[in-house]
C-alpha positions in Angstrom: -87.4 108.6 154.5 -85.7 105.7 153.3 -86.9 102.9 151.1 -88.0 99.8 153.2 -86.3 96.6 151.7 -87.4 93.2 151.5 -85.9 89.7 151.5 -84.3 89.1 148.0 -83.5 92.7 147.1 -80.1 93.2 145.9 -78.1 96.5 147.1 -75.3 98.4 146.5 -73.8 100.2 149.9 -71.5 103.0 150.3 -68.1 102.1 151.1 -69.0 98.5 150.4 -66.9 96.6 147.7 -69.5 93.8 147.1 -73.3 93.7 146.3 -75.4 92.8 149.0 -78.4 90.4 149.2 -81.2 91.6 152.0 -82.0 88.1 153.9 -83.7 89.8 156.7 -87.5 89.8 156.9 -89.8 92.8 156.1 -90.6 93.5 159.9 -86.8 93.5 160.8 -86.1 95.7 157.9 -88.3 98.4 158.8 -85.8 99.6 161.3 -83.4 100.6 158.7 -81.0 97.9 159.7 -80.8 94.6 157.3 -79.4 91.3 157.6 -77.4 90.7 154.2 -74.8 88.1 152.4 -72.3 89.6 150.0 -72.3 88.7 146.5 -69.3 87.7 144.9 -68.7 87.8 140.9 -66.7 84.6 141.0 -66.5 81.4 143.2 -67.7 77.8 143.4 -70.9 76.6 143.9 -71.6 74.9 147.6 -74.2 74.4 150.0 -73.4 77.8 151.4 -72.5 79.4 148.2 -75.5 79.6 145.9 -75.4 81.2 142.3 -77.9 83.9 141.7 -78.8 85.7 138.3 -80.9 88.4 137.1 -80.7 90.3 134.0 -77.8 92.0 135.2 -76.4 90.6 138.1 -74.6 86.8 138.4 -72.9 85.9 141.1 -72.4 83.4 144.4 -74.1 84.8 147.5 -71.9 83.5 150.4 -74.8 82.4 153.2 -71.9 81.8 155.8 -70.8 85.8 155.5 -74.1 87.2 157.1 -73.7 90.7 158.3 -75.9 93.3 160.2 -75.9 96.4 158.6 -77.1 99.6 159.5 -78.5 101.4 156.5 -79.6 104.6 158.7 -75.7 105.4 158.4 -74.9 104.2 155.3 -76.5 105.3 151.6 -77.7 102.5 149.5 -79.3 101.8 146.3 -81.6 98.9 145.2 -80.4 97.6 142.2 -82.0 94.4 141.5 -84.4 91.4 143.1 -83.9 87.9 142.7 -86.8 85.1 142.5 -88.8 83.8 145.2 -87.2 80.2 144.6 -84.2 81.7 144.9 -84.7 83.5 148.0 -86.0 80.3 149.7 -83.0 78.4 148.4 -80.5 80.8 150.3 -83.0 81.4 153.5 -82.9 77.6 153.8 -79.1 77.5 153.5 -78.7 80.1 156.3 -81.2 78.2 158.5 -79.3 75.1 157.8 -76.1 77.0 159.5 -78.1 76.8 162.6 -79.7 73.7 162.5 -79.3 71.2 165.4 -78.7 67.2 164.8 
């Protein structure tokens, strides 16, 4: 049985170039699918390009590039986790994409 992922987990997925930040909640992730955003090594900070840094990973989460990823059919490994304040900042940015005026 595969590991259940949590919001803020950073994973490497087979045949996916960039690292992925898990942004979906635990109840969704239990299905083996996640919603994630790519992490790019370079970039410019902005409202939807949020910098993250761990001991081993530094990059920009591109919040507008949300993707549903089925980890039931892909191999993956968890390689890190971001802090709760970073998770909140990123999920607020994602929510902002869908907010109405």
